[in-house]
C-alpha positions, 0 to 999 in steps of 0.5 A: 500500500502507498504511504500517502499523507492523507492517511495521517489525517483524522478525517480519513482515519475516522472515515475508515473506522466509520466504514468498519462500523457500517459493515458490521452493523449492516450485517444485522439487517434482515436477509431481505435487505442484504442486496438493497439497503445494506448494499447501498449503505456500504456503497455510501460509506465507501464513497465517503472514504474514497472521495476523501482519499481522491480529493486530498490527492488532487492538486488544485483546491477546486478539485479537492473541494469538489471531491470533499463535497461529494464525500459530504453528500455521501455522508448525508445519504448514509444518515438518511439510510440510517433514518430509514432503518430506524423507521423500519425498526431495524435498529433502535436509537441506542444501537445507532448511538455510536455510529451516529457519533462517528458520523457527526464527527466525520461530518464536522471534520469534512465541513471544517476542511471544506470551509478552510479550503474555500477560505484559503481559495478566496485569499 
C-alpha cells in the first residue's frame, strides 16, 4: 500500500473506522435487505472514504473541494439510510448511538476542511 499523507489525517482515519462500523452493523439487517439497503449503505460509506482519499490527492483546491463535497453528500445519504432503518425498526436509537457519533464527527471534520479550503481559495 502507498504511504500517502492523507492517511495521517483524522478525517480519513475516522472515515475508515466509520466504514468498519457500517459493515458490521449492516450485517444485522434482515436477509431481505442484504442486496438493497445494506448494499447501498456500504456503497455510501465507501464513497465517503474514497472521495476523501481522491480529493486530498488532487492538486488544485477546486478539485479537492469538489471531491470533499461529494464525500459530504455521501455522508448525508448514509444518515438518511440510517433514518430509514430506524423507521423500519431495524435498529433502535441506542444501537445507532455510536455510529451516529462517528458520523457527526466525520461530518464536522469534512465541513471544517471544506470551509478552510474555500477560505484559503478566496485569499
